[in-house]
MARZASE-621405 format. One line per field, with one value per residue (C-alpha): x, y, z. Coordinates in nm, 2 decimals, m for minus. Layout:
BEGIN
c1: (X | ...)
c2: (Y | ...)
c3: (Z | ...)
//
This chain:
BEGIN
c1: (m2.07 | m2.31 | m2.20 | m2.17 | m2.41 | m2.70 | m2.70 | m2.63 | m2.86 | m2.82 | m2.66 | m2.93 | m3.20 | m3.05 | m3.01 | m3.38 | m3.50 | m3.29 | m3.41 | m3.77 | m3.73 | m3.50 | m3.74 | m3.73 | m3.35 | m3.15 | m3.02 | m2.66 | m2.76 | m2.95 | m2.65 | m2.51 | m2.17 | m2.34 | m2.52 | m2.20 | m2.04 | m2.35 | m2.32 | m1.95 | m2.03 | m2.30 | m2.07 | m1.80 | m2.05 | m2.15 | m1.79 | m1.71 | m2.02 | m1.91 | m1.56 | m1.42 | m1.31 | m1.55 | m1.52 | m1.66 | m2.04 | m1.96 | m2.06 | m1.93 | m2.15 | m2.36 | m2.54 | m2.86 | m2.88 | m3.15 | m3.44 | m3.49 | m3.52 | m3.14 | m2.87 | m2.54 | m2.44 | m2.09 | m2.00 | m1.66 | m1.46 | m1.47 | m1.16 | m1.12 | m1.00 | m0.69 | m0.77 | m0.85 | m1.22 | m1.37 | m1.50 | m1.80 | m1.73 | m1.95 | m1.91 | m1.62 | m1.44 | m1.12 | m1.05 | m0.70 | m0.54 | m0.30 | m0.58 | m0.64 | m0.86 | m1.09 | m0.87 | m1.11 | m1.10 | m0.90 | m1.17 | m1.45 | m1.56 | m1.43 | m1.39 | m1.65 | m2.02 | m2.22 | m2.52 | m2.76 | m2.84 | m3.18 | m3.21 | m3.31 | m3.00 | m2.77 | m2.94 | m2.90 | m2.53 | m2.47 | m2.64 | m2.43 | m2.10 | m2.18 | m2.29 | m1.99 | m1.76 | m1.90 | m1.88 | m1.52 | m1.40 | m1.58 | m1.38 | m1.08 | m1.25 | m1.27 | m1.45 | m1.25 | m1.35 | m1.10 | m1.06 | m0.87 | m0.78 | m0.98 | m0.82 | m1.05 | m0.98 | m1.05 | m1.10 | m1.25 | m1.55 | m1.48 | m1.56 | m1.52 | m1.24 | m0.94 | m0.91 | m1.17 | m1.19 | m1.36 | m1.48 | m1.41 | m1.48 | m1.35 | m1.28 | m0.97 | m0.86 | m0.62 | m0.29 | m0.11 | m0.12 | 0.08 | m0.21 | m0.13 | m0.43 | m0.43 | m0.65 | m0.63 | m0.40 | m0.67 | m0.88 | m0.62 | m0.38 | m0.33 | m0.54 | m0.53 | m0.71 | m0.81 | m1.07 | m1.09 | m1.43 | m1.47 | m1.77 | m1.84 | m1.86 | m1.51 | m1.34 | m0.98 | m0.74 | m0.46 | m0.17 | m0.02 | 0.29 | 0.35 | 0.17 | 0.24 | 0.08 | 0.18 | m0.03 | m0.28 | m0.21 | m0.14 | m0.07 | m0.20 | m0.13 | m0.38 | m0.24 | m0.41 | m0.20 | m0.50 | m0.69 | m0.54 | m0.81 | m0.73 | m0.55 | m0.73 | m0.64 | m0.43 | m0.51 | m0.33 | m0.46 | m0.27 | m0.50 | m0.84 | m1.04 | m1.34 | m1.67 | m1.54 | m1.72 | m1.62 | m1.73 | m1.68 | m1.71 | m1.68 | m1.86 | m2.02 | m2.17 | m2.06 | m2.39 | m2.22 | m2.07 | m2.22 | m2.14 | m2.21 | m2.13 | m2.09 | m1.83 | m1.48 | m1.58 | m1.23 | m0.86 | m0.57 | m0.73 | m0.50 | m0.59 | m0.40 | m0.42 | m0.51 | m0.17 | 0.06 | 0.20 | 0.23 | m0.04 | m0.13 | m0.12 | m0.33 | m0.63 | m0.93 | m1.27 | m1.58 | m1.95 | m1.99 | m2.16 | m1.92 | m1.99 | m1.82 | m1.69 | m1.59 | m1.25 | m0.97 | m1.19 | m1.13 | m1.24 | m1.25 | m1.28 | m1.52 | m1.27 | m1.27 | m0.92 | m0.81 | m0.76 | m0.79 | m0.83 | m1.13 | m1.02 | m1.24 | m1.56 | m1.65 | m1.98 | m2.15 | m2.35 | m2.11 | m2.31 | m2.22 | m2.29 | m2.16 | m1.79 | m1.57 | m1.19 | m0.96 | m0.58 | m0.45 | m0.33 | 0.00 | 0.10 | 0.01 | 0.23 | 0.52 | 0.43 | 0.29 | 0.59 | 0.81 | 0.57 | 0.56 | 0.94 | 1.06 | 0.75 | 0.79 | 0.84 | 1.10 | 0.97 | 1.20 | 1.19 | 1.27 | 1.20 | 0.98 | 0.64 | 0.46 | 0.14 | 0.01 | 0.05 | m0.29 | m0.35 | m0.38 | m0.05 | 0.11 | m0.01 | 0.12 | 0.46 | 0.45 | 0.45 | 0.24 | m0.12 | m0.09 | 0.21 | 0.16 | 0.38 | 0.46 | 0.56 | 0.82 | 0.69 | 0.94 | 1.26 | 1.36 | 1.70 | 1.96 | 1.72 | 1.76 | 1.60 | 1.84 | 2.14 | 2.02 | 1.97 | 1.60 | 1.48 | 1.17 | 0.93 | 1.07 | 0.79 | 0.42 | 0.14 | m0.24 | m0.45 | m0.83 | m0.78 | m0.53 | m0.15 | 0.02 | 0.39 | 0.54 | 0.88 | 1.00 | 1.11 | 0.84 | 0.91 | 0.78 | 0.96 | 1.14 | 1.36 | 1.16 | 0.82 | 0.60 | 0.49 | 0.17 | 0.08 | 0.20 | 0.01 | 0.21 | 0.53 | 0.44 | 0.33 | 0.65 | 0.88 | 0.69 | 0.64 | 0.96 | 1.24 | 1.38 | 1.61 | 1.95 | 1.83 | 1.93 | 1.67 | 1.70 | 1.45 | 1.36 | 1.26 | 1.13 | 1.34 | 1.29 | 1.11 | 1.40 | 1.43 | 1.71 | 1.79 | 1.92 | 2.01 | 1.83 | 1.95 | 1.66 | 1.66 | 1.46 | 1.13 | 1.17 | 0.99 | 0.71)
c2: (m4.69 | m4.47 | m4.12 | m4.08 | m3.79 | m4.01 | m4.18 | m3.89 | m4.03 | m4.40 | m4.47 | m4.27 | m4.46 | m4.79 | m4.68 | m4.57 | m4.90 | m5.10 | m4.91 | m4.94 | m5.31 | m5.40 | m5.66 | m5.85 | m5.87 | m6.18 | m6.16 | m6.11 | m5.79 | m5.63 | m5.48 | m5.13 | m5.29 | m5.54 | m5.26 | m5.08 | m5.40 | m5.45 | m5.09 | m5.14 | m5.46 | m5.28 | m4.99 | m5.24 | m5.41 | m5.08 | m4.98 | m5.31 | m5.28 | m4.93 | m5.03 | m4.82 | m4.89 | m4.82 | m4.47 | m4.27 | m4.21 | m3.83 | m3.70 | m3.39 | m3.08 | m3.10 | m2.82 | m2.95 | m2.89 | m2.68 | m2.90 | m2.95 | m2.81 | m2.75 | m2.70 | m2.64 | m2.81 | m2.69 | m2.40 | m2.25 | m2.43 | m2.26 | m2.24 | m2.54 | m2.47 | m2.65 | m2.61 | m2.93 | m2.98 | m3.13 | m3.49 | m3.64 | m3.97 | m4.26 | m4.50 | m4.72 | m4.50 | m4.29 | m3.98 | m3.96 | m3.64 | m3.62 | m3.61 | m3.26 | m3.32 | m3.57 | m3.85 | m3.87 | m3.49 | m3.54 | m3.77 | m3.51 | m3.37 | m3.01 | m2.97 | m2.71 | m2.64 | m2.76 | m2.55 | m2.57 | m2.28 | m2.24 | m2.14 | m1.79 | m1.76 | m1.87 | m1.62 | m1.35 | m1.44 | m1.42 | m1.08 | m0.96 | m1.08 | m0.93 | m0.59 | m0.57 | m0.67 | m0.38 | m0.12 | m0.21 | m0.23 | 0.04 | 0.33 | 0.17 | 0.15 | 0.44 | 0.53 | 0.69 | 0.96 | 0.98 | 1.24 | 1.10 | 1.26 | 1.13 | 1.10 | 1.21 | 1.08 | 1.27 | 1.65 | 1.83 | 2.05 | 2.43 | 2.58 | 2.26 | 2.23 | 2.02 | 1.85 | 1.60 | 1.42 | 1.10 | 1.03 | 0.69 | 0.54 | 0.26 | 0.16 | 0.11 | 0.06 | 0.22 | 0.03 | 0.20 | 0.50 | 0.71 | 0.78 | 0.52 | 0.38 | 0.07 | 0.02 | m0.13 | 0.02 | 0.03 | 0.25 | 0.53 | 0.50 | 0.83 | 1.01 | 1.39 | 1.42 | 1.16 | 1.24 | 1.00 | 0.96 | 0.81 | 0.64 | 0.94 | 1.17 | 1.32 | 1.39 | 1.46 | 1.45 | 1.20 | 1.15 | 0.83 | 0.70 | 0.38 | 0.14 | m0.21 | m0.33 | m0.69 | m0.72 | m0.45 | m0.28 | 0.09 | 0.30 | 0.65 | 0.88 | 1.12 | 1.48 | 1.60 | 1.49 | 1.55 | 1.27 | 0.94 | 0.67 | 0.33 | 0.08 | m0.24 | m0.57 | m0.80 | m1.17 | m1.46 | m1.57 | m1.90 | m2.02 | m1.97 | m2.25 | m2.29 | m2.26 | m2.01 | m1.67 | m1.40 | m1.04 | m0.75 | m0.38 | m0.10 | 0.18 | 0.01 | 0.25 | 0.54 | 0.49 | 0.48 | 0.21 | m0.13 | m0.48 | m0.81 | m1.16 | m1.51 | m1.78 | m1.85 | m2.04 | m2.16 | m2.09 | m2.10 | m1.90 | m1.70 | m1.37 | m1.13 | m0.76 | m0.54 | m0.36 | m0.66 | m0.96 | m1.16 | m1.35 | m1.30 | m1.64 | m1.78 | m1.55 | m1.60 | m1.67 | m1.58 | m1.51 | m1.20 | m0.96 | m0.71 | m0.46 | m0.16 | 0.06 | m0.24 | m0.26 | m0.21 | m0.27 | m0.53 | m0.90 | m1.00 | m1.32 | m1.36 | m1.20 | m0.88 | m0.95 | m0.86 | m1.18 | m1.03 | m0.71 | m0.72 | m0.67 | m0.84 | m1.01 | m1.27 | m1.16 | m1.17 | m0.86 | m0.64 | m0.69 | m0.94 | m1.30 | m1.48 | m1.50 | m1.24 | m1.24 | m1.10 | m1.06 | m1.25 | m1.03 | m1.22 | m1.09 | m0.74 | m0.79 | m0.83 | m0.55 | m0.27 | m0.20 | m0.17 | 0.06 | 0.28 | 0.29 | 0.28 | 0.34 | 0.00 | m0.37 | m0.60 | m0.95 | m1.25 | m1.38 | m1.73 | m1.66 | m1.95 | m2.00 | m2.31 | m2.49 | m2.73 | m3.10 | m3.27 | m3.65 | m3.61 | m3.43 | m3.69 | m3.97 | m3.79 | m3.77 | m4.14 | m4.03 | m4.20 | m4.07 | m3.93 | m3.70 | m3.34 | m3.04 | m2.74 | m2.83 | m2.59 | m2.49 | m2.21 | m2.07 | m1.71 | m1.62 | m1.51 | m1.57 | m1.74 | m2.05 | m2.07 | m2.01 | m2.28 | m2.53 | m2.57 | m2.74 | m2.63 | m2.85 | m2.97 | m3.17 | m3.14 | m3.38 | m3.37 | m3.35 | m3.32 | m3.22 | m2.94 | m2.94 | m2.92 | m2.88 | m3.16 | m3.29 | m3.01 | m3.04 | m3.10 | m2.90 | m3.11 | m2.95 | m2.62 | m2.62 | m2.91 | m2.77 | m2.98 | m2.82 | m2.95 | m2.67 | m2.35 | m2.16 | m2.34 | m2.25 | m1.88 | m1.86 | m2.02 | m1.80 | m1.48 | m1.55 | m1.72 | m1.59 | m1.25 | m1.14 | m1.29 | m1.59 | m1.94 | m2.22 | m2.60 | m2.72 | m3.09 | m3.20 | m3.49 | m3.49 | m3.77 | m3.96 | m3.94 | m3.72 | m3.46 | m3.12 | m2.79 | m2.46 | m2.15 | m1.80 | m1.56 | m1.25 | m0.94 | m0.93 | m0.70 | m0.37 | m0.30)
c3: (2.09 | 2.28 | 2.39 | 2.77 | 2.77 | 2.66 | 3.01 | 3.25 | 3.52 | 3.46 | 3.80 | 3.98 | 3.79 | 3.89 | 4.25 | 4.27 | 4.11 | 4.35 | 4.65 | 4.55 | 4.48 | 4.77 | 4.91 | 4.59 | 4.57 | 4.67 | 5.03 | 4.91 | 4.74 | 5.02 | 5.21 | 5.11 | 5.03 | 4.80 | 4.62 | 4.56 | 4.42 | 4.20 | 4.07 | 3.99 | 3.80 | 3.60 | 3.52 | 3.41 | 3.18 | 3.03 | 2.97 | 2.80 | 2.58 | 2.47 | 2.40 | 2.69 | 3.04 | 3.32 | 3.47 | 3.76 | 3.71 | 3.70 | 3.35 | 3.16 | 3.12 | 2.80 | 2.61 | 2.45 | 2.07 | 1.92 | 1.79 | 1.42 | 1.16 | 1.14 | 0.88 | 1.04 | 1.37 | 1.39 | 1.62 | 1.69 | 1.96 | 2.30 | 2.52 | 2.74 | 3.10 | 3.20 | 3.57 | 3.76 | 3.80 | 4.12 | 4.06 | 4.22 | 4.40 | 4.50 | 4.79 | 4.73 | 4.47 | 4.54 | 4.32 | 4.16 | 4.30 | 4.00 | 3.74 | 3.60 | 3.30 | 3.14 | 2.99 | 2.69 | 2.62 | 2.30 | 2.17 | 2.21 | 1.88 | 1.83 | 2.21 | 2.19 | 2.23 | 1.93 | 1.81 | 1.53 | 1.29 | 1.13 | 0.76 | 0.87 | 1.09 | 0.80 | 0.56 | 0.82 | 0.87 | 0.49 | 0.47 | 0.76 | 0.60 | 0.26 | 0.40 | 0.63 | 0.33 | 0.12 | 0.40 | 0.49 | 0.13 | m0.07 | 0.08 | m0.09 | m0.43 | m0.68 | m1.00 | m1.28 | m1.53 | m1.81 | m2.08 | m2.38 | m2.72 | m3.01 | m3.35 | m3.64 | m3.99 | m4.31 | m4.34 | m4.05 | m4.16 | m4.16 | m3.83 | m3.63 | m3.38 | m3.47 | m3.13 | m3.02 | m2.69 | m2.57 | m2.22 | m2.07 | m1.74 | m1.52 | m1.17 | m0.95 | m0.60 | m0.35 | m0.34 | m0.05 | 0.19 | m0.05 | m0.28 | m0.54 | m0.72 | m0.94 | m1.25 | m1.60 | m1.85 | m2.11 | m1.89 | m1.86 | m2.15 | m2.34 | m2.07 | m2.08 | m1.75 | m1.48 | m1.22 | m0.92 | m0.75 | m0.41 | m0.25 | m0.02 | m0.32 | m0.29 | m0.63 | m0.70 | m0.99 | m1.05 | m1.29 | m1.45 | m1.27 | m1.47 | m1.70 | m1.83 | m2.15 | m2.09 | m1.78 | m1.87 | m1.53 | m1.45 | m1.15 | m1.10 | m0.81 | m0.64 | m0.66 | m0.34 | m0.04 | 0.19 | 0.02 | 0.14 | 0.17 | 0.32 | 0.09 | 0.00 | 0.17 | m0.05 | m0.08 | m0.24 | m0.59 | m0.56 | m0.28 | m0.45 | m0.59 | m0.82 | m0.63 | m0.38 | m0.33 | m0.58 | m0.51 | m0.76 | m0.65 | m0.90 | m1.09 | m1.39 | m1.65 | m1.42 | m1.23 | m0.89 | m0.68 | m0.67 | m0.56 | m0.73 | m0.62 | m0.77 | m0.76 | m0.90 | m1.22 | m1.34 | m1.30 | m1.54 | m1.82 | m2.06 | m2.21 | m2.45 | m2.38 | m2.68 | m2.69 | m2.62 | m2.81 | m2.48 | m2.30 | m1.93 | m1.75 | m1.47 | m1.53 | m1.30 | m1.45 | m1.24 | m1.27 | m1.06 | m1.29 | m1.44 | m1.72 | m1.89 | m1.61 | m1.39 | m1.56 | m1.31 | m1.01 | m0.75 | m0.73 | m0.37 | m0.17 | 0.12 | 0.36 | 0.16 | 0.03 | m0.33 | m0.54 | m0.89 | m1.10 | m1.33 | m1.69 | m1.95 | m2.02 | m2.28 | m2.45 | m2.78 | m2.70 | m2.51 | m2.19 | m1.92 | m2.02 | m1.71 | m1.79 | m1.63 | m1.64 | m1.37 | m1.36 | m1.06 | m0.77 | m0.74 | m1.08 | m0.96 | m0.65 | m0.89 | m1.14 | m0.93 | m0.70 | m1.01 | m1.18 | m0.87 | m0.84 | m1.20 | m1.42 | m1.59 | m1.52 | m1.68 | m1.77 | m1.83 | m2.18 | m2.33 | m2.70 | m2.80 | m2.95 | m2.82 | m2.74 | m2.48 | m2.55 | m2.59 | m2.63 | m3.01 | m3.03 | m2.80 | m3.03 | m3.34 | m3.18 | m3.06 | m2.70 | m2.42 | m2.43 | m2.08 | m2.18 | m2.09 | m2.13 | m2.35 | m2.71 | m2.86 | m3.21 | m3.29 | m3.14 | m3.19 | m3.34 | m3.09 | m2.80 | m2.46 | m2.60 | m2.90 | m2.69 | m2.44 | m2.72 | m2.73 | m3.05 | m3.25 | m3.43 | m3.76 | m3.93 | m4.01 | m3.96 | m4.00 | m3.69 | m3.74 | m4.10 | m4.03 | m4.07 | m3.74 | m3.65 | m3.44 | m3.34 | m3.12 | m2.76 | m2.50 | m2.18 | m1.88 | m1.58 | m1.48 | m1.17 | m1.02 | m1.10 | m1.32 | m1.65 | m1.80 | m2.04 | m2.20 | m1.92 | m1.66 | m1.85 | m1.88 | m1.52 | m1.38 | m1.59 | m1.51 | m1.14 | m1.04 | m1.27 | m1.37 | m1.65 | m1.60 | m1.40 | m1.51 | m1.49 | m1.56 | m1.82 | m1.83 | m2.18 | m2.38 | m2.70 | m2.95 | m2.68 | m2.43 | m2.12 | m2.11 | m1.95 | m2.07 | m1.89 | m2.00 | m1.90 | m1.92 | m2.14 | m2.08 | m2.27 | m2.57 | m2.56 | m2.80)
//
């Protein structure tokens, strides 16, 4: 099928040729009426060849595309007027007074004006986006200077002070318009003094409002009520995907504010905070360069929205090696309001130890190779799991030369949500239940499917 705009002057071209060659036409085609009939026949033939009915020779307005080289040929759709447009008519045709728009308008691609962007234009647009993102977000980012007491072992030499202090640094971001700033707990724990530094050079002091070792998050509040920078924009960590832009802004090495960018490398990582016995689920992995001092700073998407809080790096040297780990913002949305209002957050608690079912574990338990879920290895005494009837592994087998416990319940679903790993189980319980809630667990027990009801406990304090 050929687009209509490739033949905007076809009728005119035929008319000119027929006029110039009138003397060579058969007698029946030499009258004006015969010419109109011939034109109608030609238009009908073209319409049939294109798979569409013949229409009026009037053609829609077309914007010529930029010549090559080109990369992107998609432009935002422009508004389409719903007002009736005057139609040109030719001899022998009658316009339809009830027609207010092109009947094929819905078939037009994007219903807008298509343009082409050169490589330089694309690079310039990228530069503009990144610069604007930094300028709009950096007022909501802070650097932290933390004074912490330092314990000294052994005897202190005579004449030396008994109290020593260490200086730590990190980053954070403004959570709301009340002066609350969010950072990592490991940045500010045991702080004697916290100095908040803003991108414009302003400095003020802050105090700890609440901290949560299980998520490695903490909230501090700026003392000076006259200093109220804009809060950061919150995004949704459930919507991000590997390959999307990841931007980190912070104060690495206390050298001043900087921005780095990369991509979301992976999702669903699990990390364990240094002061907690419980793992953080759905951690974001990215390759935007982060170093000591970036802890507690924001990880942003291309819209400048917070999707994660930078917390750890995986490195053999202590310097960035391409693997950064960020706490998902959706966990912060649960924890931070409770830290502000109550100083702590209550997590739900099942009371099990488990692992993800792999094909080798499934084979050892005589389950189909495609079986996935969370295998219960151990059940705590007088826990929600024990009261609900979950069964722990009761036998050992050898997998890859190592003894491994098998035979316990395999959790495959909670309240209609599929569970394919321990990370899925942790994430669902943390994000969708609270202490006192009852959830329906679907299990594979001895190869058969069954259900049990589990009423969540509160996670024990450490």
